[in-house]
MARVEX-393357 format. One record per atom (N, C-alpha, C): residue number from 1; residue in one letter; atom name; x, z, y. Coordinates in Angstrom, 3 decimals, padded with zeros to 6 digits. Layout:
! MARVEX-393357
+-----+--------+-------+----------+----------+----------+
! num ! residu ! atome !        u !        w !        v !
+-----+--------+-------+----------+----------+----------+
! NUM !      a !    CA !        X !        Z !        Y !
...
+-----+--------+-------+----------+----------+----------+
//
This chain:
! MARVEX-393357
+-----+--------+-------+----------+----------+----------+
! num ! residu ! atome !        u !        w !        v !
+-----+--------+-------+----------+----------+----------+
!   1 !      m !     N ! -003.011 ! -013.745 ! -001.612 !
!   1 !      m !    CA ! -003.068 ! -013.147 ! -002.925 !
!   1 !      m !     C ! -001.951 ! -013.708 ! -003.804 !
!   2 !      v !     N ! -001.446 ! -012.855 ! -004.644 !
!   2 !      v !    CA ! -000.395 ! -013.223 ! -005.584 !
!   2 !      v !     C ! -000.923 ! -012.975 ! -006.985 !
!   3 !      c !     N ! -000.792 ! -013.953 ! -007.863 !
!   3 !      c !    CA ! -001.204 ! -013.751 ! -009.251 !
!   3 !      c !     C ! -000.059 ! -013.069 ! -009.976 !
!   4 !      c !     N ! -000.269 ! -011.826 ! -010.317 !
!   4 !      c !    CA !  000.755 ! -011.001 ! -010.948 !
!   4 !      c !     C !  001.183 ! -011.570 ! -012.296 !
!   5 !      n !     N !  000.296 ! -012.226 ! -012.996 !
!   5 !      n !    CA !  000.598 ! -012.740 ! -014.331 !
!   5 !      n !     C !  001.603 ! -013.880 ! -014.306 !
!   6 !      t !     N !  001.749 ! -014.558 ! -013.169 !
!   6 !      t !    CA !  002.668 ! -015.681 ! -013.103 !
!   6 !      t !     C !  004.017 ! -015.293 ! -012.518 !
!   7 !      c !     N !  004.159 ! -014.053 ! -012.064 !
!   7 !      c !    CA !  005.431 ! -013.596 ! -011.496 !
!   7 !      c !     C !  006.438 ! -013.321 ! -012.606 !
!   8 !      d !     N !  007.687 ! -013.394 ! -012.255 !
!   8 !      d !    CA !  008.757 ! -013.139 ! -013.222 !
!   8 !      d !     C !  009.150 ! -011.671 ! -013.154 !
!   9 !      y !     N !  008.511 ! -010.856 ! -013.968 !
!   9 !      y !    CA !  008.793 ! -009.425 ! -013.986 !
!   9 !      y !     C !  009.733 ! -009.094 ! -015.131 !
!  10 !      t !     N !  010.739 ! -008.316 ! -014.823 !
!  10 !      t !    CA !  011.655 ! -007.853 ! -015.851 !
!  10 !      t !     C !  011.343 ! -006.380 ! -016.064 !
!  11 !      v !     N !  010.371 ! -006.133 ! -016.903 !
!  11 !      v !    CA !  009.946 ! -004.760 ! -017.174 !
!  11 !      v !     C !  009.999 ! -004.520 ! -018.666 !
!  12 !      v !     N !  010.148 ! -003.255 ! -019.021 !
!  12 !      v !    CA !  010.274 ! -002.908 ! -020.429 !
!  12 !      v !     C !  008.933 ! -003.041 ! -021.131 !
!  13 !      r !     N !  007.885 ! -002.556 ! -020.483 !
!  13 !      r !    CA !  006.567 ! -002.587 ! -021.105 !
!  13 !      r !     C !  005.870 ! -003.917 ! -020.856 !
!  14 !      d !     N !  004.796 ! -004.137 ! -021.562 !
!  14 !      d !    CA !  004.029 ! -005.350 ! -021.315 !
!  14 !      d !     C !  003.323 ! -005.243 ! -019.961 !
!  15 !      l !     N !  002.953 ! -006.365 ! -019.394 !
!  15 !      l !    CA !  002.392 ! -006.424 ! -018.051 !
!  15 !      l !     C !  001.170 ! -005.537 ! -017.883 !
!  16 !      s !     N !  000.268 ! -005.562 ! -018.844 !
!  16 !      s !    CA ! -000.971 ! -004.793 ! -018.730 !
!  16 !      s !     C ! -000.696 ! -003.296 ! -018.579 !
!  17 !      n !     N !  000.145 ! -002.743 ! -019.439 !
!  17 !      n !    CA !  000.474 ! -001.314 ! -019.326 !
!  17 !      n !     C !  001.231 ! -001.017 ! -018.044 !
!  18 !      w !     N !  002.153 ! -001.902 ! -017.672 !
!  18 !      w !    CA !  002.953 ! -001.699 ! -016.468 !
!  18 !      w !     C !  002.075 ! -001.676 ! -015.222 !
!  19 !      i !     N !  001.231 ! -002.700 ! -015.054 !
!  19 !      i !    CA !  000.411 ! -002.797 ! -013.840 !
!  19 !      i !     C ! -000.622 ! -001.680 ! -013.787 !
!  20 !      n !     N ! -001.234 ! -001.350 ! -014.922 !
!  20 !      n !    CA ! -002.219 ! -000.271 ! -014.926 !
!  20 !      n !     C ! -001.572 !  001.071 ! -014.590 !
!  21 !      g !     N ! -000.360 !  001.302 ! -015.073 !
!  21 !      g !    CA !  000.366 !  002.520 ! -014.726 !
!  21 !      g !     C !  000.655 !  002.597 ! -013.242 !
!  22 !      r !     N !  001.056 !  001.473 ! -012.638 !
!  22 !      r !    CA !  001.351 !  001.450 ! -011.193 !
!  22 !      r !     C !  000.082 !  001.622 ! -010.365 !
!  23 !      i !     N ! -001.019 !  001.042 ! -010.823 !
!  23 !      i !    CA ! -002.290 !  001.182 ! -010.107 !
!  23 !      i !     C ! -002.667 !  002.652 ! -010.002 !
!  24 !      v !     N ! -002.558 !  003.376 ! -011.108 !
!  24 !      v !    CA ! -002.889 !  004.808 ! -011.119 !
!  24 !      v !     C ! -001.868 !  005.598 ! -010.298 !
!  25 !      e !     N ! -000.585 !  005.358 ! -010.538 !
!  25 !      e !    CA !  000.479 !  006.125 ! -009.889 !
!  25 !      e !     C !  000.451 !  006.005 ! -008.371 !
!  26 !      y !     N !  000.163 !  004.814 ! -007.852 !
!  26 !      y !    CA !  000.216 !  004.592 ! -006.406 !
!  26 !      y !     C ! -001.159 !  004.521 ! -005.758 !
!  27 !      g !     N ! -002.210 !  004.718 ! -006.519 !
!  27 !      g !    CA ! -003.552 !  004.806 ! -005.959 !
!  27 !      g !     C ! -004.111 !  003.498 ! -005.423 !
!  28 !      f !     N ! -003.739 !  002.376 ! -006.030 !
!  28 !      f !    CA ! -004.293 !  001.101 ! -005.602 !
!  28 !      f !     C ! -005.764 !  001.025 ! -006.004 !
!  29 !      v !     N ! -006.545 !  000.290 ! -005.214 !
!  29 !      v !    CA ! -007.992 !  000.239 ! -005.416 !
!  29 !      v !     C ! -008.413 ! -001.173 ! -005.814 !
!  30 !      d !     N ! -009.127 ! -001.264 ! -006.940 !
!  30 !      d !    CA ! -009.666 ! -002.534 ! -007.426 !
!  30 !      d !     C ! -010.649 ! -003.077 ! -006.393 !
!  31 !      g !     N ! -010.519 ! -004.341 ! -006.051 !
!  31 !      g !    CA ! -011.400 ! -004.957 ! -005.075 !
!  31 !      g !     C ! -010.887 ! -004.825 ! -003.644 !
!  32 !      v !     N ! -009.892 ! -003.981 ! -003.435 !
!  32 !      v !    CA ! -009.284 ! -003.823 ! -002.112 !
!  32 !      v !     C ! -007.841 ! -004.303 ! -002.156 !
!  33 !      d !     N ! -007.053 ! -003.722 ! -003.066 !
!  33 !      d !    CA ! -005.639 ! -004.058 ! -003.189 !
!  33 !      d !     C ! -005.389 ! -005.153 ! -004.224 !
!  34 !      f !     N ! -006.293 ! -005.304 ! -005.148 !
!  34 !      f !    CA ! -006.122 ! -006.295 ! -006.216 !
!  34 !      f !     C ! -007.474 ! -006.630 ! -006.809 !
!  35 !      i !     N ! -007.497 ! -007.723 ! -007.555 !
!  35 !      i !    CA ! -008.710 ! -008.139 ! -008.272 !
!  35 !      i !     C ! -008.296 ! -008.463 ! -009.697 !
!  36 !      r !     N ! -009.073 ! -007.968 ! -010.637 !
!  36 !      r !    CA ! -008.863 ! -008.327 ! -012.047 !
!  36 !      r !     C ! -009.816 ! -009.475 ! -012.367 !
!  37 !      s !     N ! -009.310 ! -010.457 ! -013.092 !
!  37 !      s !    CA ! -010.206 ! -011.520 ! -013.545 !
!  37 !      s !     C ! -009.932 ! -011.771 ! -015.020 !
!  38 !      l !     N ! -010.983 ! -012.053 ! -015.731 !
!  38 !      l !    CA ! -010.881 ! -012.284 ! -017.167 !
!  38 !      l !     C ! -010.704 ! -013.769 ! -017.425 !
!  39 !      k !     N ! -009.668 ! -014.104 ! -018.132 !
!  39 !      k !    CA ! -009.412 ! -015.484 ! -018.534 !
!  39 !      k !     C ! -009.765 ! -015.560 ! -020.011 !
!  40 !      l !     N ! -010.778 ! -016.333 ! -020.341 !
!  40 !      l !    CA ! -011.231 ! -016.439 ! -021.719 !
!  40 !      l !     C ! -010.234 ! -017.211 ! -022.572 !
!  41 !      a !     N ! -010.166 ! -016.859 ! -023.830 !
!  41 !      a !    CA ! -009.239 ! -017.516 ! -024.755 !
!  41 !      a !     C ! -009.490 ! -019.014 ! -024.796 !
!  42 !      s !     N ! -010.738 ! -019.423 ! -024.690 !
!  42 !      s !    CA ! -011.054 ! -020.857 ! -024.709 !
!  42 !      s !     C ! -010.458 ! -021.553 ! -023.491 !
!  43 !      d !     N ! -010.436 ! -020.888 ! -022.324 !
!  43 !      d !    CA ! -009.810 ! -021.455 ! -021.129 !
!  43 !      d !     C ! -008.303 ! -021.541 ! -021.294 !
!  44 !      l !     N ! -007.719 ! -020.538 ! -021.940 !
!  44 !      l !    CA ! -006.267 ! -020.519 ! -022.140 !
!  44 !      l !     C ! -005.827 ! -021.642 ! -023.060 !
!  45 !      n !     N ! -006.638 ! -021.936 ! -024.089 !
!  45 !      n !    CA ! -006.283 ! -022.977 ! -025.044 !
!  45 !      n !     C ! -006.461 ! -024.378 ! -024.466 !
!  46 !      n !     N ! -007.338 ! -024.515 ! -023.488 !
!  46 !      n !    CA ! -007.596 ! -025.815 ! -022.860 !
!  46 !      n !     C ! -007.051 ! -025.832 ! -021.442 !
!  47 !      s !     N ! -005.826 ! -025.412 ! -021.269 !
!  47 !      s !    CA ! -005.245 ! -025.316 ! -019.927 !
!  47 !      s !     C ! -005.113 ! -026.690 ! -019.301 !
!  48 !      s !     N ! -005.136 ! -026.723 ! -017.978 !
!  48 !      s !    CA ! -005.100 ! -027.986 ! -017.245 !
!  48 !      s !     C ! -003.710 ! -028.595 ! -017.200 !
!  49 !      n !     N ! -002.685 ! -027.867 ! -017.635 !
!  49 !      n !    CA ! -001.328 ! -028.407 ! -017.568 !
!  49 !      n !     C ! -000.982 ! -029.306 ! -018.762 !
!  50 !      g !     N ! -001.948 ! -029.571 ! -019.603 !
!  50 !      g !    CA ! -001.710 ! -030.459 ! -020.726 !
!  50 !      g !     C ! -001.107 ! -029.779 ! -021.935 !
!  51 !      n !     N ! -000.784 ! -028.525 ! -021.832 !
!  51 !      n !    CA ! -000.193 ! -027.792 ! -022.951 !
!  51 !      n !     C ! -001.322 ! -027.235 ! -023.805 !
!  52 !      n !     N ! -001.507 ! -027.772 ! -024.979 !
!  52 !      n !    CA ! -002.587 ! -027.330 ! -025.851 !
!  52 !      n !     C ! -002.110 ! -026.380 ! -026.926 !
!  53 !      s !     N ! -001.117 ! -025.569 ! -026.610 !
!  53 !      s !    CA ! -000.626 ! -024.630 ! -027.615 !
!  53 !      s !     C ! -001.719 ! -023.623 ! -027.938 !
!  54 !      k !     N ! -001.895 ! -023.364 ! -029.193 !
!  54 !      k !    CA ! -002.919 ! -022.415 ! -029.625 !
!  54 !      k !     C ! -002.428 ! -021.001 ! -029.395 !
!  55 !      r !     N ! -003.294 ! -020.179 ! -028.892 !
!  55 !      r !    CA ! -002.938 ! -018.807 ! -028.568 !
!  55 !      r !     C ! -004.018 ! -017.914 ! -029.134 !
!  56 !      g !     N ! -003.861 ! -017.359 ! -030.241 !
!  56 !      g !    CA ! -004.810 ! -016.395 ! -030.792 !
!  56 !      g !     C ! -006.193 ! -016.481 ! -030.200 !
!  57 !      g !     N ! -007.033 ! -015.531 ! -030.475 !
!  57 !      g !    CA ! -008.368 ! -015.520 ! -029.928 !
!  57 !      g !     C ! -008.537 ! -014.459 ! -028.868 !
!  58 !      q !     N ! -007.443 ! -014.021 ! -028.270 !
!  58 !      q !    CA ! -007.532 ! -012.933 ! -027.299 !
!  58 !      q !     C ! -007.786 ! -013.447 ! -025.898 !
!  59 !      n !     N ! -008.645 ! -012.721 ! -025.190 !
!  59 !      n !    CA ! -008.853 ! -012.998 ! -023.783 !
!  59 !      n !     C ! -007.710 ! -012.353 ! -023.002 !
!  60 !      k !     N ! -007.507 ! -012.813 ! -021.791 !
!  60 !      k !    CA ! -006.395 ! -012.335 ! -020.989 !
!  60 !      k !     C ! -006.918 ! -011.866 ! -019.636 !
!  61 !      i !     N ! -006.448 ! -010.720 ! -019.181 !
!  61 !      i !    CA ! -006.817 ! -010.232 ! -017.856 !
!  61 !      i !     C ! -005.731 ! -010.646 ! -016.883 !
!  62 !      e !     N ! -006.123 ! -011.298 ! -015.787 !
!  62 !      e !    CA ! -005.190 ! -011.659 ! -014.735 !
!  62 !      e !     C ! -005.362 ! -010.682 ! -013.585 !
!  63 !      y !     N ! -004.267 ! -010.346 ! -012.942 !
!  63 !      y !    CA ! -004.264 ! -009.440 ! -011.806 !
!  63 !      y !     C ! -003.837 ! -010.217 ! -010.572 !
!  64 !      h !     N ! -004.708 ! -010.275 ! -009.582 !
!  64 !      h !    CA ! -004.419 ! -010.952 ! -008.320 !
!  64 !      h !     C ! -004.227 ! -009.866 ! -007.266 !
!  65 !      l !     N ! -003.007 ! -009.797 ! -006.705 !
!  65 !      l !    CA ! -002.637 ! -008.723 ! -005.788 !
!  65 !      l !     C ! -002.610 ! -009.230 ! -004.355 !
!  66 !      i !     N ! -003.016 ! -008.360 ! -003.409 !
!  66 !      i !    CA ! -002.791 ! -008.712 ! -002.015 !
!  66 !      i !     C ! -001.295 ! -008.595 ! -001.766 !
!  67 !      l !     N ! -000.823 ! -009.263 ! -000.753 !
!  67 !      l !    CA !  000.608 ! -009.317 ! -000.496 !
!  67 !      l !     C !  001.213 ! -007.929 ! -000.262 !
!  68 !      d !     N !  000.498 ! -007.047 !  000.446 !
!  68 !      d !    CA !  001.023 ! -005.700 !  000.692 !
!  68 !      d !     C !  001.237 ! -004.922 ! -000.600 !
!  69 !      m !     N !  000.330 ! -005.068 ! -001.547 !
!  69 !      m !    CA !  000.494 ! -004.376 ! -002.825 !
!  69 !      m !     C !  001.692 ! -004.946 ! -003.580 !
!  70 !      a !     N !  001.820 ! -006.265 ! -003.570 !
!  70 !      a !    CA !  002.950 ! -006.897 ! -004.259 !
!  70 !      a !     C !  004.273 ! -006.437 ! -003.650 !
!  71 !      k !     N !  004.327 ! -006.340 ! -002.318 !
!  71 !      k !    CA !  005.550 ! -005.866 ! -001.653 !
!  71 !      k !     C !  005.854 ! -004.431 ! -002.046 !
!  72 !      e !     N !  004.825 ! -003.582 ! -002.021 !
!  72 !      e !    CA !  005.048 ! -002.175 ! -002.366 !
!  72 !      e !     C !  005.536 ! -002.028 ! -003.803 !
!  73 !      l !     N !  004.928 ! -002.747 ! -004.712 !
!  73 !      l !    CA !  005.364 ! -002.675 ! -006.114 !
!  73 !      l !     C !  006.807 ! -003.138 ! -006.262 !
!  74 !      a !     N !  007.157 ! -004.201 ! -005.556 !
!  74 !      a !    CA !  008.530 ! -004.697 ! -005.632 !
!  74 !      a !     C !  009.509 ! -003.665 ! -005.084 !
!  75 !      m !     N !  009.117 ! -002.964 ! -004.014 !
!  75 !      m !    CA !  010.023 ! -002.014 ! -003.380 !
!  75 !      m !     C !  010.205 ! -000.720 ! -004.173 !
!  76 !      v !     N !  009.237 ! -000.342 ! -004.993 !
!  76 !      v !    CA !  009.349 !  000.931 ! -005.715 !
!  76 !      v !     C !  010.008 !  000.789 ! -007.078 !
!  77 !      e !     N !  010.218 ! -000.447 ! -007.525 !
!  77 !      e !    CA !  010.834 ! -000.637 ! -008.840 !
!  77 !      e !     C !  012.289 ! -000.191 ! -008.823 !
!  78 !      k !     N !  012.663 !  000.536 ! -009.842 !
!  78 !      k !    CA !  014.034 !  001.037 ! -009.975 !
!  78 !      k !     C !  014.860 !  000.067 ! -010.812 !
!  79 !      t !     N !  014.920 ! -001.167 ! -010.315 !
!  79 !      t !    CA !  015.684 ! -002.232 ! -010.980 !
!  79 !      t !     C !  016.563 ! -002.901 ! -009.937 !
!  80 !      e !     N !  017.425 ! -003.776 ! -010.377 !
!  80 !      e !    CA !  018.278 ! -004.521 ! -009.440 !
!  80 !      e !     C !  017.425 ! -005.393 ! -008.519 !
!  81 !      i !     N !  016.382 ! -005.992 ! -009.061 !
!  81 !      i !    CA !  015.498 ! -006.818 ! -008.226 !
!  81 !      i !     C !  014.796 ! -005.941 ! -007.184 !
!  82 !      g !     N !  014.348 ! -004.755 ! -007.588 !
!  82 !      g !    CA !  013.733 ! -003.828 ! -006.642 !
!  82 !      g !     C !  014.701 ! -003.454 ! -005.528 !
!  83 !      r !     N !  015.951 ! -003.248 ! -005.872 !
!  83 !      r !    CA !  016.986 ! -002.916 ! -004.879 !
!  83 !      r !     C !  017.184 ! -004.080 ! -003.918 !
!  84 !      q !     N !  017.201 ! -005.294 ! -004.430 !
!  84 !      q !    CA !  017.349 ! -006.475 ! -003.579 !
!  84 !      q !     C !  016.165 ! -006.612 ! -002.621 !
!  85 !      v !     N !  014.971 ! -006.323 ! -003.111 !
!  85 !      v !    CA !  013.775 ! -006.393 ! -002.265 !
!  85 !      v !     C !  013.870 ! -005.362 ! -001.142 !
!  86 !      r !     N !  014.257 ! -004.127 ! -001.489 !
!  86 !      r !    CA !  014.396 ! -003.081 ! -000.465 !
!  86 !      r !     C !  015.416 ! -003.486 !  000.590 !
!  87 !      k !     N !  016.554 ! -004.021 !  000.167 !
!  87 !      k !    CA !  017.586 ! -004.461 !  001.122 !
!  87 !      k !     C !  017.055 ! -005.576 !  002.023 !
!  88 !      y !     N !  016.279 ! -006.476 !  001.450 !
!  88 !      y !    CA !  015.706 ! -007.576 !  002.222 !
!  88 !      y !     C !  014.810 ! -007.035 !  003.335 !
!  89 !      f !     N !  013.916 ! -006.106 !  003.000 !
!  89 !      f !    CA !  012.992 ! -005.584 !  004.010 !
!  89 !      f !     C !  013.720 ! -004.708 !  005.034 !
!  90 !      i !     N !  014.755 ! -004.010 !  004.624 !
!  90 !      i !    CA !  015.565 ! -003.241 !  005.574 !
!  90 !      i !     C !  016.221 ! -004.205 !  006.567 !
!  91 !      q !     N !  016.751 ! -005.308 !  006.079 !
!  91 !      q !    CA !  017.365 ! -006.306 !  006.961 !
!  91 !      q !     C !  016.319 ! -006.904 !  007.909 !
!  92 !      c !     N !  015.122 ! -007.175 !  007.410 !
!  92 !      c !    CA !  014.047 ! -007.696 !  008.265 !
!  92 !      c !     C !  013.733 ! -006.715 !  009.389 !
!  93 !      e !     N !  013.667 ! -005.425 !  009.068 !
!  93 !      e !    CA !  013.407 ! -004.418 !  010.093 !
!  93 !      e !     C !  014.530 ! -004.359 !  011.112 !
!  94 !      r !     N !  015.783 ! -004.456 !  010.663 !
!  94 !      r !    CA !  016.921 ! -004.454 !  011.595 !
!  94 !      r !     C !  016.818 ! -005.614 !  012.569 !
!  95 !      e !     N !  016.529 ! -006.794 !  012.030 !
!  95 !      e !    CA !  016.426 ! -007.982 !  012.879 !
!  95 !      e !     C !  015.265 ! -007.862 !  013.858 !
!  96 !      r !     N !  014.150 ! -007.331 !  013.386 !
!  96 !      r !    CA !  012.992 ! -007.171 !  014.272 !
!  96 !      r !     C !  013.292 ! -006.149 !  015.355 !
!  97 !      f !     N !  013.912 ! -005.032 !  014.972 !
!  97 !      f !    CA !  014.240 ! -003.993 !  015.940 !
!  97 !      f !     C !  015.241 ! -004.531 !  016.960 !
!  98 !      a !     N !  016.230 ! -005.276 !  016.515 !
!  98 !      a !    CA !  017.212 ! -005.858 !  017.427 !
!  98 !      a !     C !  016.524 ! -006.821 !  018.390 !
!  99 !      g !     N !  015.557 ! -007.563 !  017.902 !
!  99 !      g !    CA !  014.805 ! -008.487 !  018.756 !
!  99 !      g !     C !  014.015 ! -007.766 !  019.826 !
! 100 !      t !     N !  013.406 ! -006.637 !  019.494 !
! 100 !      t !    CA !  012.639 ! -005.888 !  020.497 !
! 100 !      t !     C !  013.569 ! -005.237 !  021.502 !
! 101 !      q !     N !  014.760 ! -004.837 !  021.076 !
! 101 !      q !    CA !  015.747 ! -004.275 !  022.014 !
! 101 !      q !     C !  016.173 ! -005.339 !  023.013 !
! 102 !      n !     N !  016.398 ! -006.563 !  022.541 !
! 102 !      n !    CA !  016.802 ! -007.647 !  023.427 !
! 102 !      n !     C !  015.715 ! -007.976 !  024.441 !
! 103 !      i !     N !  014.462 ! -007.956 !  024.010 !
! 103 !      i !    CA !  013.342 ! -008.226 !  024.915 !
! 103 !      i !     C !  013.265 ! -007.141 !  025.975 !
! 104 !      a !     N !  013.375 ! -005.873 !  025.573 !
! 104 !      a !    CA !  013.314 ! -004.765 !  026.515 !
! 104 !      a !     C !  014.461 ! -004.840 !  027.517 !
! 105 !      t !     N !  015.647 ! -005.165 !  027.068 !
! 105 !      t !    CA !  016.816 ! -005.256 !  027.945 !
! 105 !      t !     C !  016.642 ! -006.390 !  028.950 !
! 106 !      s !     N !  016.184 ! -007.551 !  028.501 !
! 106 !      s !    CA !  016.020 ! -008.681 !  029.410 !
! 106 !      s !     C !  014.905 ! -008.415 !  030.407 !
! 107 !      s !     N !  013.866 ! -007.682 !  030.025 !
! 107 !      s !    CA !  012.784 ! -007.338 !  030.948 !
! 107 !      s !     C !  013.295 ! -006.409 !  032.030 !
! 108 !      q !     N !  014.117 ! -005.445 !  031.679 !
! 108 !      q !    CA !  014.659 ! -004.516 !  032.659 !
! 108 !      q !     C !  015.608 ! -005.240 !  033.606 !
! 109 !      n !     N !  016.388 ! -006.193 !  033.090 !
! 109 !      n !    CA !  017.330 ! -006.931 !  033.932 !
! 109 !      n !     C !  016.603 ! -007.832 !  034.922 !
! 110 !      s !     N !  015.481 ! -008.426 !  034.505 !
! 110 !      s !    CA !  014.749 ! -009.321 !  035.397 !
! 110 !      s !     C !  013.834 ! -008.556 !  036.344 !
! 111 !      n !     N !  013.601 ! -007.282 !  036.083 !
! 111 !      n !    CA !  012.735 ! -006.444 !  036.906 !
! 111 !      n !     C !  013.439 ! -005.106 !  037.110 !
! 112 !      p !     N !  014.482 ! -005.049 !  037.965 !
! 112 !      p !    CA !  015.360 ! -003.886 !  038.049 !
! 112 !      p !     C !  014.672 ! -002.565 !  038.379 !
! 113 !      d !     N !  013.568 ! -002.586 !  039.117 !
! 113 !      d !    CA !  012.922 ! -001.312 !  039.450 !
! 113 !      d !     C !  012.064 ! -000.783 !  038.303 !
! 114 !      g !     N !  011.965 ! -001.531 !  037.204 !
! 114 !      g !    CA !  011.254 ! -001.060 !  036.011 !
! 114 !      g !     C !  009.761 ! -001.286 !  036.052 !
! 115 !      r !     N !  009.263 ! -001.881 !  037.148 !
! 115 !      r !    CA !  007.821 ! -002.132 !  037.259 !
! 115 !      r !     C !  007.529 ! -003.603 !  036.981 !
! 116 !      y !     N !  006.375 ! -003.856 !  036.433 !
! 116 !      y !    CA !  005.955 ! -005.227 !  036.189 !
! 116 !      y !     C !  005.017 ! -005.645 !  037.323 !
! 117 !      p !     N !  005.048 ! -006.903 !  037.718 !
! 117 !      p !    CA !  004.155 ! -007.342 !  038.803 !
! 117 !      p !     C !  002.695 ! -007.232 !  038.380 !
! 118 !      t !     N !  001.831 ! -006.940 !  039.312 !
! 118 !      t !    CA !  000.402 ! -006.842 !  039.028 !
! 118 !      t !     C ! -000.235 ! -008.194 !  039.245 !
! 119 !      l !     N ! -001.323 ! -008.446 !  038.539 !
! 119 !      l !    CA ! -002.009 ! -009.722 !  038.658 !
! 119 !      l !     C ! -002.811 ! -009.824 !  039.950 !
! 120 !      n !     N ! -003.281 ! -008.689 !  040.490 !
! 120 !      n !    CA ! -004.131 ! -008.696 !  041.669 !
! 120 !      n !     C ! -003.357 ! -008.535 !  042.954 !
! 121 !      k !     N ! -002.112 ! -008.862 !  042.972 !
! 121 !      k !    CA ! -001.260 ! -008.695 !  044.156 !
! 121 !      k !     C ! -001.661 ! -009.714 !  045.216 !
! 122 !      r !     N ! -001.866 ! -009.229 !  046.491 !
! 122 !      r !    CA ! -002.269 ! -010.132 !  047.575 !
! 122 !      r !     C ! -001.263 ! -010.135 !  048.658 !
+-----+--------+-------+----------+----------+----------+
//
């Protein structure tokens, strides 16, 4: 799980409107793809990091995303960071595909007739 509230998002709108818009647009499901949790204002003011800065009396909703949802959101953003994420995953696929090609080639070379040995061979 990834806490969406702690990520560094460069978006025009505030996080709440942005994430809620993406949830609707891409059909994410609460309790499956993400979990909302309410952080009370009293918890925010008494944070464990020693920072006692006063923050209004507003409660805060935190969004905890599964990794697949976080990846999808990163890939669909029309920003430079979104472009970098897409390039990263494209490169990962290239490397994975190249790895499977190498495995297939080495298997064919070590077994020229294309058959694999059977376990019950007597």
